N, C-alpha and C positions, 0 to 999 in steps of 0.2 A: 880959261884959267888952267894952269898946269899944276899937277900934284906930283911930288916925288914918290918913290915906292913906299917909304915909311908912312907917309900921310895916307896913301891909298890903303895900306894895310890896317891903319887905325880906323878908317871909315868902314872898311869891311867888317872888322871885329865888332864895332858899335852896332852896325846893322844886324849882324848875326845875333848879338846879345838881345836887342830889342825884339827881333823876330821870335827868338826863343821865349822871351818874357810874354809876348802876345799869345803864343801857342799855349803857354802854361796857364794864363788867365782864362783862355777859352776852354781848356781842359777842366779847370776848376768849375767853371760855369756849367759844364755839362755833367758834372759828377752827381752822385746820388744824394749828396747832402744839400744840394740847391733845389729850391722849389721848382718843379717842372710841371708843365701843363699836360694832363692826360691826353693822349691822341684823340682827335675828334672834337677838339675844343672850339669848333665853329658854331656850336649850338647856343641857344639862350635858354632862359627859364621857361619859355613857352614855345620854342620851336627847335627843330632839328630831330635827330634820331639817336637813341641810345639803347644799349642792351643792359638788362638787369637780371640778377639771379635771385630767385625767390624760393624760400622753403615751401616745398610742395604741399604741405598740410594747410597752407593759406591760399591755395589757388582760387577758390571761389571769390573770396573777398578782394584779392588783389586784381583779379580780372575785372571786377566791378569798379574798383578805383581807377584802373587804366582806361576803361571804357568811358567813364564820365569825364576824366581829365582830357582825353583826346577829343571828345565831342566839344569840350569847352575851348580847346586850343587845337584847331584842325591842322596847324603846321607842325605839330609835335607827334612823334612816333616813338612809343616805348615798346620794346620787344622783350617780353619776359621769358626767362628760361627756368622752368620749375624743376627742382632737384632736391636731393637730401641736404639737410642743413650744413653738414660738414663740407659738402662740395661747394655750397654757396660761399662759405668762409674761405675756402681755398681760392675762390675767384677774386678775392681782394687783391691778389698778386697778378691778376690777369688784366692787362691794359684794355682789353675789349669790353670788360664789364665795369660799369661806372657806379653801380649801386647794388647792394644786397639787402634783402629783407629776411630777417631771421628772428629767433626767440631770445636773443641776448645781445647786449652791447659789447664793446671792446674792453678788455682788461688793460691796466696800465702798461703791462709788458707788450701787449699787442699794439697799443697806440705808439709806444716807443719804436717798435720794429717797423711799423708802417711809416712813421715819420722818417726813420733812417733810410727806408727803401724808397719812398716816394718823394721825400723832401718836405712833406707837410703831413699833418695829422688829419685823417678823415673825420668828417662830422657825423655824429650819430645821436639818436635819441629814441625814447619810447613813444609809440604813437597809439597803442591800445593794449588792453588786457584781453587775453583769450583763455579758453579752458579746453581740456581734453574731455570729449564726450565718450561715454561708453554705450555701445549699441548692441542690440541682440536681435535675433531672428523673430519675426512676428509670431511664430508658433511657440516661442519659448515662454513658459509660464512664469519663470523667475526673472524679474527685472529690478529687484532691489538688492543692492550690495553695500556692505560696509567696507571700510578701507582694508581691514584685515583679509577679507575675501578677495579684494582686488589684488593685494600684494601676494596672496597665496596663489592666485591664478597665474601671475607672471613668473612666480618663483617655482611653481609646480609642487606646492606643499599642501594643497587643499584636499587632494584625493577626489576632486569633483570630475565629472565627465565633460564639463564645459571646456571648449577649446579656444584659448585666446589667440587673436591675430593682430599683428601690428603692421605698420606700413614699411617694414623691413626688419632686419635683425641687427643692423649697425648703421651709423652715420646720420639717421634721421633725428629730428628734434623730439619726436614722440618716444623713440627708443631711448634717447638720452634722458628724457624726463623719467621714464620708467626705471632706468638704471640708477640715476642719481637721486631722485626724489622718493621713489617707492622701494627699490631693492637696497639702496645705500650700501653697495659693495657686494651684495650677493649676486651670483650669476643668474642670467636669464634662463628660464626653464627650456630644455630642448623640445618640449611639447608646444612651445609658442610657434605659431605659423607666421610666415613672412609674406605679405602681399607686396606687389610691386609699387603700390601707390595707395593713397587714401581711397580713390575710386575702387581699387582692387579690394580693399578692406570691406567696403560696403557691399560689393558684389559677392564676396566670400560669405559674409554674414547672412546675406539675403538668401543664399543657396544652401546654407548649412545650419540646421536647426540648433545644434549645440554650440555654435560659435559665439564668441564675445569679442567685439572689435573696439579699437581705440582710434578716434579721429579728432581732428580739430573742429571746434564748434561751428565754424563758418560753413562746414559741409552739411550741417543739418539745422542751422539756426534761422536762416533768412526765409521766412514764410512767404515772401513775395517773389522768391526765385522759383520758377517752374521746375528747374532741375532738382532743387532741394525738396520740393513737394513730391517729386517723383521718387527720390531716395526714401522719403518717409513712408511711402507705400510698400517699400521692401523691408524696412527695418524699423525697430522701435528704440527710442532713447531711454536708457536705464536711469533709475534714480539712485543716487549715492548718499550714504549717511552724511548728514551735516557735520561740519567741524565743531560748531559750538552748541548744537542742539542734537545730541546723539539719538534722541527718540524720533527725529524727523529724517526722512529720505527725500532728497531734492534733486532737481535737474539743473543743468548748466544755464539757467536763465540769467539775464544781465544783472539783476539785483543780487543774485547769489554769487556771481563772479565779482561784482564791485565790492561786496562786503566780505568776500573770501569765505563765505559760508560753504560754498562748493569747494571741495578739498583739492582739486587738480587744476589750479590756475597758473597761467604763465604769461609773460609779456610778449609784445610784438615790437620789434625795433627795425629802424632803417639805418644803414651805414652808407654814406655817400663819399666817393673818391673824386672830389673836384676841388681845386683851389681857385675857382672862379665861379661866377654865377651862371651855371649851366643847367641843362634840362633835369639832371639828377636832383639838384637843389630845388628846382621848380616843382618837381613831383613830390619831393619830401615836404615842401611848404604846403602844397595842396592837401596832403593827407593830414597835416597838423591843424589846418584851418577848418572853418565851419563845414564846408561841403564834404570834405574827406572824413571828418569826424562823424558827420551824420550817416555816411555810408557804413562806417564801422558799427554805429549804433543799430542800424537797420539789419545788420547781419548777425546780431546777438553778441558782438564783441562790446567791450566797454571802452569808450573813447578815453584817451589819456590826457587830452588837452582841452576838453570841453566839460563843463560842469554836468554831472549826471545826478539828477534828483531822484530820490527813492521815496515813494509814498507807500503808506500802509495799505494793504489790500488782502483780501482773502482769495488765495489761489489753491486750488486742489491739485497737488503734485502726486501723480500716481507712478 
């Protein structure tokens, strides 16, 4: 079949038009507003390998969760990276990190930003309630504090010789709690010491008679953990004035956390960046269901998804 030059030109123009249209459609499909699968999407809820970022103050309890999960699902590998909470939240924009575990969920603005960036909204939920424990040196005679004393310690207004130590001076969840919930706009005292980690806080307090440290309760709560028992030979958990019974001084026991009698309570949340049924979702489900919730309970945290019964009992809290 023979075509004249005009017919050939029309065919070429039509081909060019459809080729351009196809490229435009492909470009839209690759754009940020289309749902995209995070790299490494060959895993399932019970197999594969993922990296997660975890608030360092929860290292003991998340180590326990991962150990049990991987023993139950031997084809799964979860690699945790423990760091300050702010660094964990930054990792939400890092494709190599599929999940973060921190002390708060996402705001509406953050959900919108992540949806615009990823093409889908991450899933997140609360999985437990935690508390910030106050620890002192074993030689320290004073282990009872009211909240005014705690606030004065971190604000530097008490005139006491006690030396407070946190797991950093910025970016950590404990520092954020101190700044937001205790100081409420006041600056952190320059006398506050900054350790490199929760382990560093425990070591500092154990070696410094006048030190007062702040750590997540999972570092000192699980009485079945040999490492925790070793920590408790070095330091003592202080008692804090009850929120609703000022005459009582209490420790961060589970019942006191569940009822919020203990004044320094916070939540524990997961955020998963997957728009398919991957290993991040599998691990999140594990922590929300019975086995994961029981692990939280054993570590002194209060499970958020499992009924927690409180019975009357006489406990001497010193």
